[in-house]
C-alpha positions as CSV (number, residue, x, y, z in Angstrom):
1,M,4.5,-3.6,17.3
2,L,0.7,-3.3,18.0
3,L,-0.1,-1.5,20.9
4,T,-3.6,-2.3,22.9
5,L,-5.3,0.2,24.5
6,D,-8.6,0.3,27.0
7,A,-10.7,3.2,26.0
8,D,-10.3,4.5,29.1
9,D,-6.7,4.7,29.3
10,V,-7.0,6.5,25.8
11,P,-6.7,10.5,26.8
12,A,-3.6,9.4,29.3
13,Q,-2.2,7.5,26.8
14,F,-2.9,10.0,23.6
15,A,0.6,11.2,23.0
16,D,2.0,7.3,23.3
17,M,-0.5,6.4,20.5
18,L,0.7,8.9,18.4
19,A,3.8,7.8,18.5
20,T,3.1,4.7,17.6
21,I,1.6,5.5,15.1
22,D,4.2,7.8,14.0
23,A,6.5,4.9,13.9
24,G,4.3,2.9,11.3
25,F,2.3,0.9,13.9
26,G,-1.2,0.1,14.4
27,V,-3.2,1.0,17.7
28,I,-6.4,-1.5,18.8
29,I,-8.7,0.3,21.7
30,T,-10.8,-2.1,23.7
31,K,-13.8,-1.4,25.8
32,G,-14.1,-4.8,28.1
33,G,-11.6,-6.6,26.7
34,E,-13.3,-6.4,23.5
35,P,-11.7,-4.5,20.4
36,I,-14.0,-1.6,18.9
37,A,-11.3,0.1,17.2
38,R,-8.3,0.3,14.6
39,L,-6.2,3.1,14.5
40,V,-3.6,2.8,11.6
41,P,-1.0,4.9,10.4
42,E,-2.3,7.1,6.8
43,S,0.2,4.9,5.1
44,A,-1.3,1.9,4.9
45,F,-4.1,3.0,2.7
46,H,-1.3,4.0,0.2
47,T,-0.2,1.3,-1.4
48,E,1.6,2.4,-4.9
49,A,-0.5,0.5,-8.1
50,P,1.5,-0.2,-10.9
51,D,1.8,2.3,-13.7
52,E,-0.6,1.0,-16.1
53,T,-2.9,2.6,-18.9
54,E,-6.2,1.8,-20.8
55,D,-4.1,-1.5,-22.3
56,G,-3.5,-2.9,-19.1
57,L,0.8,-3.1,-19.5
58,T,2.8,-1.5,-17.7
59,P,5.4,0.9,-19.7
60,E,8.0,-2.0,-19.9
61,E,5.7,-4.6,-21.0
62,R,4.4,-2.0,-23.7
63,E,8.2,-0.7,-25.1
64,A,9.0,-4.8,-25.1
65,R,5.7,-5.2,-27.3
66,E,6.7,-2.4,-29.6
67,V,10.3,-3.8,-29.9
68,M,8.8,-7.7,-30.5
69,A,6.8,-6.2,-33.3
70,A,9.9,-3.9,-35.1
71,F,12.0,-6.8,-34.9
72,E,9.0,-9.4,-36.9
73,S,8.7,-6.5,-39.3
74,M,12.4,-6.4,-40.1
75,M,12.4,-10.4,-40.4
76,N,9.5,-10.1,-42.5
77,D,11.2,-7.5,-45.0
78,S,14.3,-9.4,-45.0
79,F,13.0,-12.5,-46.4
């Protein structure tokens, strides 16, 4: 749901506007029918990045690399 309000109506609709944003939806503010601003929930700016370190690998990828290295080491020692 995207709420569109004319700038002149914002003061009277402020509570509804905040409720819309709090519910996770955006609000477009218009002036003369043209969009002039967009308000979005703060959560829209908090995307979770993968848990990576300097090597660019996730902990799972790093563990898989270590397991493979250990396996290859055992294979080379056995033959």
